[in-house]
C-alpha positions in Angstrom: -1.9 98.0 17.3 -0.6 98.6 20.8 -2.8 97.6 23.6 -2.2 101.2 25.0 -3.9 102.8 22.1 -7.1 100.8 22.5 -10.1 102.0 24.5 -10.7 100.0 27.7 -14.2 98.6 27.9 -14.1 96.3 30.9 -12.3 95.2 34.0 -10.6 92.1 35.4 -10.6 91.4 39.0 -8.1 89.0 40.4 -8.5 87.9 43.9 -8.7 85.2 46.5 -11.7 84.1 48.5 -10.8 83.4 52.0 -9.2 80.7 54.3 -10.7 77.5 52.8 -9.6 74.7 50.7 -8.6 76.2 47.3 -9.6 79.6 48.7 -6.2 80.9 48.7 -5.5 80.7 45.0 -6.2 83.0 42.0 -9.8 83.7 41.1 -10.9 85.8 38.1 -14.1 88.2 38.0 -15.1 90.2 35.1 -17.2 93.6 35.2 -18.5 96.0 32.4 -19.1 98.9 34.6 -16.6 98.3 37.4 -19.2 97.8 40.2 -21.2 94.8 39.2 -19.1 91.6 38.9 -19.4 88.1 37.3 -17.4 85.2 38.7 -15.5 83.6 36.1 -14.6 79.9 35.6 -17.7 78.9 37.5 -16.3 80.4 40.6 -13.3 78.1 40.5 -9.7 79.1 40.7 -8.1 80.0 37.4 -4.3 79.9 38.7 -3.0 77.6 41.4 0.4 77.5 43.0 2.1 74.3 44.2 5.3 76.4 45.0 6.4 77.3 48.4 3.4 77.4 50.8 1.1 75.8 48.0 -1.3 78.7 48.1 -1.3 82.4 47.2 -3.1 85.5 48.5 -3.5 89.2 47.5 -3.0 88.7 43.8 -2.2 91.8 41.5 -2.1 92.1 37.8 -0.2 94.6 35.8 0.2 95.3 32.2 3.5 95.6 30.7 3.4 98.4 28.1 6.3 97.6 25.9 5.8 93.8 25.6 2.0 93.7 25.5 2.0 91.0 28.0 0.7 90.7 31.6 2.4 89.8 35.0 0.4 88.5 37.9 2.2 88.5 41.2 0.9 87.2 44.6 1.7 86.6 48.3 3.3 83.1 48.9 0.9 82.0 51.7 -1.8 79.7 52.7 -3.2 80.2 56.2 -5.6 77.2 55.4 -2.6 75.0 55.9 -2.7 75.6 59.7 0.5 77.4 60.5 -1.3 80.4 61.7 -1.0 84.2 61.6 2.0 84.3 64.2 4.2 82.2 61.8 2.9 84.0 58.6 4.0 87.3 60.2 7.4 86.1 61.8 8.5 83.3 59.7 6.7 83.4 56.4 7.9 83.1 52.9 10.1 85.8 51.6 8.9 84.9 48.0 6.5 86.3 45.7 4.8 84.0 43.1 4.7 85.2 39.6 2.7 84.1 36.3 2.9 85.6 32.9 0.4 85.7 29.9 0.3 87.6 26.6 -3.6 87.3 26.3 -5.0 86.8 30.0 -6.1 83.4 29.2 -3.1 81.2 28.6 -0.7 81.6 31.5 2.9 80.3 32.2 3.7 78.0 34.9 4.3 80.0 38.1 7.7 80.9 39.3 9.0 82.3 42.8 11.3 85.1 43.5 12.9 85.9 46.8 12.5 89.5 47.2 12.2 90.0 50.9 15.2 91.2 53.0 17.0 88.7 55.0 15.3 88.0 58.4 12.0 89.5 57.1 9.0 87.8 58.7 6.9 87.9 55.6 6.3 89.3 52.1 2.7 90.3 51.7 0.5 91.8 49.0 3.0 92.5 46.3 1.8 95.1 43.9 3.6 97.0 40.9 3.4 100.1 38.6 5.2 100.7 35.6 7.4 103.8 35.9 7.5 105.7 32.6 10.5 107.8 33.7 13.0 104.8 34.4 11.2 102.3 31.9 10.8 99.6 34.6 8.4 98.3 37.2 8.5 99.5 40.7 7.2 96.4 42.8 6.4 97.1 46.6 5.2 94.7 49.3 5.0 94.6 53.3 7.5 92.9 55.5 7.6 92.6 59.0 11.2 93.4 60.0 13.0 94.4 63.1 16.1 96.9 63.1 18.5 96.8 66.0 16.9 99.8 67.4 13.4 98.2 67.4 12.1 96.2 70.3 9.8 94.0 68.1 9.0 93.3 64.5 7.2 96.2 62.6 5.3 96.0 59.3 6.9 98.2 56.7 6.7 98.6 52.9 9.7 97.5 50.9 10.3 97.9 47.2 12.5 96.8 44.2 12.6 97.3 40.6 12.5 95.0 37.7 11.9 94.8 33.8 11.0 91.1 33.8 9.8 90.0 37.1 12.7 87.6 37.3 15.6 89.9 38.2 15.0 92.4 40.8 17.3 95.3 42.3 18.0 94.9 46.0 15.1 95.6 48.2 14.9 98.7 50.2 12.4 100.5 52.5 9.6 102.3 50.9 7.2 103.4 53.5 8.0 103.4 57.2 5.8 105.0 59.8 5.4 105.2 63.6 2.5 102.7 63.1 2.5 99.3 61.2 1.8 99.8 57.6 0.8 97.1 55.0 -1.1 96.7 51.8 -0.2 99.5 49.5 -1.6 100.5 46.0 -0.8 103.4 43.6 -2.4 105.1 40.8 -1.0 107.9 38.5 -3.1 110.9 37.5 -2.1 114.2 36.0 1.4 113.9 36.5 0.9 112.9 40.3 0.9 109.6 42.2 -1.8 108.6 44.7 -0.8 106.0 47.4 -3.2 104.2 49.6 -2.0 102.1 52.4 -3.4 100.3 55.3 -2.5 101.4 58.8 -2.0 98.0 60.5 -2.2 99.5 63.9 -5.6 101.7 63.5 -6.8 99.3 60.8 -8.0 102.0 58.3 -6.7 103.5 55.1 -4.3 106.4 54.8 -3.7 108.3 51.6 -0.6 110.4 50.2 0.0 112.3 47.1 3.5 112.2 45.2 5.2 114.2 42.7 7.1 110.9 41.6 7.4 107.4 42.6 10.3 108.2 44.8 9.8 107.3 48.5 10.4 110.9 49.8 8.1 112.4 47.2 4.9 111.9 49.0 3.0 113.9 51.5 -0.1 112.9 53.4 -3.7 113.8 52.2 -6.7 114.1 54.4 -9.4 111.6 53.6 -12.1 111.6 56.4 -14.3 108.9 54.9 -11.2 106.5 54.5 -10.0 107.3 57.9 -13.4 106.7 59.6 -13.8 103.3 57.9 -12.4 100.7 60.3 -11.4 97.1 59.9 -10.6 97.2 56.3 -7.6 96.3 54.2 -6.4 95.5 50.6 -7.1 98.9 49.1 -7.4 99.0 45.3 -7.8 102.1 43.2 -8.9 102.3 39.5 -10.3 104.7 37.2 -13.7 104.1 35.5 -13.0 103.5 31.8 -16.0 106.1 30.6 -15.7 108.9 32.9 -13.6 111.1 35.3 -14.3 109.1 38.4 -12.3 106.6 40.5 -13.3 103.6 42.5 -11.6 102.6 45.6 -12.4 99.0 46.8 -11.4 98.0 50.5 -11.6 94.5 51.8 -13.9 94.4 55.0 -11.8 91.7 56.6 -13.1 92.6 60.2 -16.7 91.7 59.1 -15.9 89.0 56.8 -17.9 90.7 53.9 -15.1 91.0 51.3 -14.8 94.2 49.2 -16.6 97.4 49.5 -16.4 100.3 46.8 -16.1 103.9 47.5 -16.1 106.7 44.7 -14.6 110.0 44.1 -14.2 112.3 41.3 -11.2 114.2 42.7 -8.3 112.1 44.0 -6.6 115.2 45.5 -9.8 116.0 47.6 -9.6 112.9 49.6 -13.4 112.8 49.5 -15.0 109.6 49.0 -18.5 108.3 49.0 -19.2 104.9 50.5 -21.6 102.9 48.2 -24.6 101.5 49.8 -25.7 97.8 49.4 -27.5 97.6 46.2 -25.3 100.0 44.4 -22.8 97.3 43.6 -22.7 93.5 43.1 -19.5 91.4 43.9 -21.1 88.3 42.5 -21.4 84.9 44.2 -17.8 84.3 45.8 -16.5 86.4 48.4 -13.8 88.9 46.9 -10.9 89.2 49.2 -7.8 91.4 48.6 -6.9 91.6 44.8 -6.3 93.7 41.9 -8.2 95.4 39.1 -7.0 95.8 35.5 -9.0 97.8 32.9 -9.2 95.6 29.6 -10.1 96.1 26.1 -13.1 94.7 24.1 -11.0 91.9 22.7 -9.5 91.1 25.9 -12.9 91.0 27.5 -14.1 88.5 24.5 -11.1 86.2 25.5 -12.0 85.9 29.1 -15.7 85.3 28.3 -14.8 82.7 25.8 -12.4 81.0 28.1 -13.9 81.4 31.4 -17.5 82.8 30.9 -20.9 81.0 31.5 -20.6 79.6 27.9 -23.4 81.7 26.5 -22.6 85.4 26.4 -20.1 86.2 23.5 -20.1 90.1 23.0 -19.0 92.1 25.9 -21.1 95.3 26.3 -24.7 96.1 25.7 -25.9 94.5 22.4 -29.2 93.0 21.5 -31.3 91.5 18.4 -28.2 90.0 16.9 -28.2 88.7 13.4 -25.5 85.9 13.1 -24.2 85.1 9.5 -21.3 83.6 7.8 -19.5 85.0 4.8 -16.7 83.0 3.5 -14.8 81.4 6.5 -15.7 84.3 8.9 -18.7 84.9 11.1 -20.3 88.1 11.6 -22.8 89.6 14.2 -24.8 92.6 13.5 -26.8 93.7 16.5 -28.7 96.7 18.0 -26.4 98.8 20.0 -28.3 98.8 23.4 -28.1 100.7 26.8 -30.1 103.8 25.6 -33.4 104.8 27.3 -36.4 103.9 25.2 -34.1 102.1 22.7 -32.9 105.4 21.4 -29.6 104.4 20.0 -28.4 105.7 16.5 -25.5 103.6 15.7 -25.1 100.2 14.3 -21.9 98.3 14.7 -20.3 94.9 13.3 -18.4 92.2 14.8 -16.5 89.4 13.2 -14.8 86.2 14.4 -13.1 83.2 12.9 -14.6 80.9 15.8 -17.7 82.3 17.2 -15.8 82.9 20.4 -13.3 85.8 20.0 -14.9 88.7 18.4 -13.4 91.8 16.8 -15.3 95.1 16.7 -15.3 96.4 13.3 -16.7 99.9 14.3 -19.7 101.7 13.4 -21.2 100.8 10.0 -24.2 103.0 10.0 -25.3 106.0 11.9 -28.9 107.0 11.7 -28.1 110.4 13.6 -26.1 111.5 10.2 -27.2 112.5 6.9 -26.3 109.2 5.7 -29.7 108.0 6.3 -32.1 110.9 5.4 -35.4 109.4 6.2 -34.8 108.6 9.9 -34.1 110.4 13.3 -32.8 107.3 15.2 -34.0 104.3 17.1 -31.5 102.0 15.3 -33.0 98.7 15.7 -32.8 94.8 14.9 -30.8 94.6 11.8 -30.3 91.7 9.2 -27.9 91.2 6.3 -27.9 89.3 3.1 -25.3 88.7 0.4 -26.4 88.9 -3.5 -25.0 90.2 -6.8 -21.6 90.8 -5.1 -23.0 93.2 -2.8 -23.9 93.0 1.0 -27.5 94.2 1.9 -28.1 95.5 5.3 -31.7 95.8 6.4 -32.3 97.9 9.5 -35.2 99.7 11.5 -35.3 103.3 12.1 -37.9 105.9 13.5 -39.1 108.3 10.7 -39.4 112.0 11.0 -43.2 111.4 11.5 -42.6 109.2 14.5 -43.4 105.8 13.0 -41.1 102.9 12.3 -39.7 101.7 9.2 -37.3 99.3 7.7 -34.4 100.7 5.4 -31.8 99.0 3.4 -28.0 100.0 2.8 -25.6 98.6 0.4 -21.8 97.8 0.6 -19.0 95.8 -1.2 -17.8 94.4 2.0 -19.5 92.9 5.1 -18.4 95.8 7.3 -19.0 98.6 4.9 -19.0 101.5 4.3 -22.7 101.1 3.8 -24.7 103.5 1.7 -28.4 103.7 2.6 -31.2 104.1 0.2 -32.9 107.5 0.4 -36.3 106.0 1.2 -37.6 103.2 3.5 -38.0 99.9 1.9 -41.0 99.0 4.3 -43.2 101.5 6.0 -46.4 101.7 8.0 -47.9 103.8 5.2 -47.1 101.1 2.9 -49.0 98.6 5.1 -52.1 100.9 5.3 -52.0 101.2 1.5 -51.7 97.3 1.1 -54.3 96.6 3.8 -51.7 94.5 5.7 -52.6 94.5 9.3 -49.4 95.6 11.3 -48.4 97.1 14.7 -44.8 98.2 13.8 -42.9 97.5 10.6 -39.7 96.5 12.4 -37.4 93.5 12.8 -36.3 92.2 9.4 -34.9 88.8 8.6 -33.9 87.3 5.3 -34.8 83.8 4.0 -33.5 82.5 0.5 -35.4 79.8 -1.1 -33.8 76.8 -2.7 -34.1 78.5 -6.2 -32.3 81.6 -5.0 -35.5 83.7 -4.3 -34.9 86.0 -1.5 -37.8 86.9 1.1 -38.0 89.5 3.8 -39.8 88.5 7.0 -40.8 91.3 9.5 -43.3 92.6 11.8 -44.5 93.6 15.2 -48.0 92.1 16.2 -48.4 90.6 12.8 -45.8 88.4 11.1 -45.3 89.1 7.5 -43.4 88.0 4.5 -42.8 89.5 1.2 -40.5 88.7 -1.7 -37.5 90.8 -2.4 -36.9 92.0 -6.1 -33.8 90.7 -7.7 -32.2 94.1 -6.9 -32.6 93.4 -3.1 -33.5 96.9 -2.3 -37.3 96.9 -3.4 -40.1 94.3 -2.9 -42.9 92.7 -4.8 -45.9 94.1 -3.1 -48.2 91.7 -4.4 -46.5 89.0 -2.7 -46.9 90.6 0.7 -49.0 88.4 3.4 -49.5 87.9 6.9 -48.5 84.5 8.1 -51.0 82.5 10.1 -50.4 80.1 13.0 -47.5 81.9 14.9 -48.9 81.5 18.3 -48.7 84.3 20.7 -46.5 86.3 18.1 -44.9 89.6 19.2 -41.9 90.1 16.8 -38.8 89.0 15.2 -39.9 85.9 12.9 -37.3 83.8 11.2 -37.5 80.7 8.9 -35.2 78.0 7.7 -35.9 74.9 5.6 -34.9 71.4 6.7 -36.2 68.0 5.9 -38.8 69.4 3.5 -40.3 71.5 6.3 -40.4 75.2 6.8 -39.0 75.7 10.5 -40.5 79.1 12.0 -39.4 80.7 15.2 -40.4 84.0 16.6 -40.3 86.0 19.7 -43.1 86.3 22.2 -44.0 88.6 25.2 -42.2 91.8 25.5 -38.5 92.5 25.4 -38.7 94.2 28.7 -40.2 91.1 30.4 -38.0 88.5 31.9 -40.4 86.0 30.1 -39.7 87.3 26.6 -39.1 83.8 24.8 -38.8 82.2 21.5 -41.6 79.9 20.1 -41.2 77.2 17.3 -43.6 75.9 14.6 -43.5 74.3 11.2 -45.2 74.6 7.8 -45.3 72.7 4.5 -45.4 76.0 2.6 -43.4 79.3 3.0 -46.6 81.4 3.4 -47.9 79.0 6.2 -50.1 78.2 7.9 -47.7 77.4 10.5 -48.5 74.7 13.3 -47.2 75.8 16.7 -45.2 73.0 18.7 -43.6 74.7 21.6 -41.2 77.3 22.8 -37.4 76.6 22.0 -35.8 79.3 23.9 -37.0 80.2 27.5 -35.3 82.0 30.6 -33.3 80.1 33.1 -33.9 82.1 36.3 -31.6 80.0 38.5 -28.7 81.2 36.2 -30.1 84.8 35.9 -30.6 84.1 32.2 -33.9 86.2 31.6 -35.5 87.8 28.5 -33.9 85.3 26.3 -35.1 85.9 22.9 -35.1 88.2 19.5 -32.8 85.6 17.9 -31.4 84.7 14.5 -30.3 81.2 13.5 -27.3 80.3 11.3 -26.8 76.9 9.5 -23.2 76.2 8.9 -22.9 76.1 5.1 -23.0 72.5 3.8 -23.7 70.8 7.2 -26.6 70.0 9.6 -25.0 72.2 12.4 -27.0 75.2 13.6 -26.3 78.1 15.9 -28.8 80.6 17.5 -27.8 84.0 18.4 -30.0 86.1 20.9 -30.0 88.5 23.7 -30.7 88.3 27.5 -30.9 90.8 30.3 -27.5 92.3 31.1 -25.9 90.1 33.9 -25.6 90.4 37.0 -29.1 91.3 36.7 -28.7 93.6 39.7 -26.9 96.1 37.5 -30.0 97.8 36.2 -33.0 98.1 38.5 -35.1 99.5 35.7 -35.3 99.3 31.9 -33.8 95.9 31.7 -35.4 95.6 28.2 -32.9 98.2 26.8 -30.0 96.8 28.7 -29.3 93.4 27.1 -26.3 91.4 26.0 -25.8 88.9 23.2 -25.3 85.2 23.6 -24.8 82.3 21.2 -25.8 78.5 21.6 -25.9 75.5 19.5 -29.4 74.5 18.1 -30.3 70.9 17.5 -33.0 69.0 15.6 -34.4 65.6 17.2 -34.9 62.4 15.5 -38.4 63.4 14.6 -37.2 66.3 12.5 -38.3 68.9 15.0 -36.1 71.6 16.4 -35.2 70.7 20.1 -35.4 73.4 22.9 -32.1 75.3 23.8 -30.6 74.0 27.0 -29.4 77.1 29.0 
């Protein structure tokens, strides 16, 4: 499938961080909403140049639609080398530095291309846009040049065209004004092009609208908010993936504050709203002049796997993950999160061959449809099992009477299509009838005993276990019991057997609390009682890993290797000021046992 036919779900920002050792190299940051950013690669540069000036600034990334690859271009300049701005303007490099990648993770060695006209004092802030009409890339940059009729050098925008970022047409003037002009960026919308440039004389941003990419096709637009914003440069404009709204970011170089976002819902109007502090989060490092690329779910997965914090594996908002392995492939079945009051209706599945790069298998069950007649929504906390050549998917839903119940759906493949049973498997009415203390019948997990007998564990407020019948869609009610000894139990109980002991884990506190955590205990019998030992998964406040719980544990078949999948509050945690308990993201970490045979706490 062409990348152009896939939905974009995230954003990659390539940038530099300032005039300091290694500051003028290429840094990556990732965002899911385009306003709150995570530093990738532990805040260290991802790409470095040893060519030319041995540093790069103003990186920009562009997608090649025909090749399904990416080009990253940058200014060949390193102010930290001590040459100063006068040299950079009047005797700087006429090269741009270029990298190429097919996946945003593995990059070619850089190469340099001389694009500046002879006697150009510099080649700054190269950017590019793909021209659908001509089938090539328009590349443009700022150069300080002096024509015979000019008394001094003046900054102008030059351009050239290329198909491969190796061979370029002869450079020509693209924008020339009475004032100096640098830092141009372009975006297409509804058959028009919108061009944003820095007036280097007045130190603000000017806007134009064009009917094509040709130099004479543009006319000025009035943009009061931009014209009033002084001391900024490096404009970048990008559309939000999920709505008809655009974000323009400008580098506040005069104040040394890095990027500032401005929003508009109408490019032609020129009206922008300047965001207040607290409406955005640029991460730890200072974001200086760079470029933003909308990216797909799979591309986001790759970036998180290669350069993320080593914990989050699924881009987007997903919680309560059930991690399993069928054959040689891993599967994650989470709650689709991000809905007020946990009111989502759809379940999705994800698969991977390495626990790192995940493929979205799409919606496998929707509680808002007639496929599940007994529920009206609140699709929570699924679990899955394989038996009798079928896959049995256990899930939570809210009944028409307002209580919660656990249902089951059956499929021939791990990704469906699943067909739900017409009635719940476990319900609050059933608990009352059987005299089983229970707050909510939610959060199923599956345990299969050595003899192949399958059990369902579930419950909120009271941990409960029951044997599943051979058909996996009914239970032996006479085997249903509460489990004693689960200290501070709230929900999400799981069990595994190792070394002759049953190892229980369960979630404590509330999913909306940053102290939501996982406790651990052992028992000699499956039905308990359980001896509580200690928490095994708790928050790491210094790393903004909060609300770490509601987990599942996978044992690699035939080995003593284990993985724990869980959720935490969405990061950066500044993104949502309220309702963090239904804005969560999925993580995976390794899980080990000590020489004493007990589960060891997970190190975040």
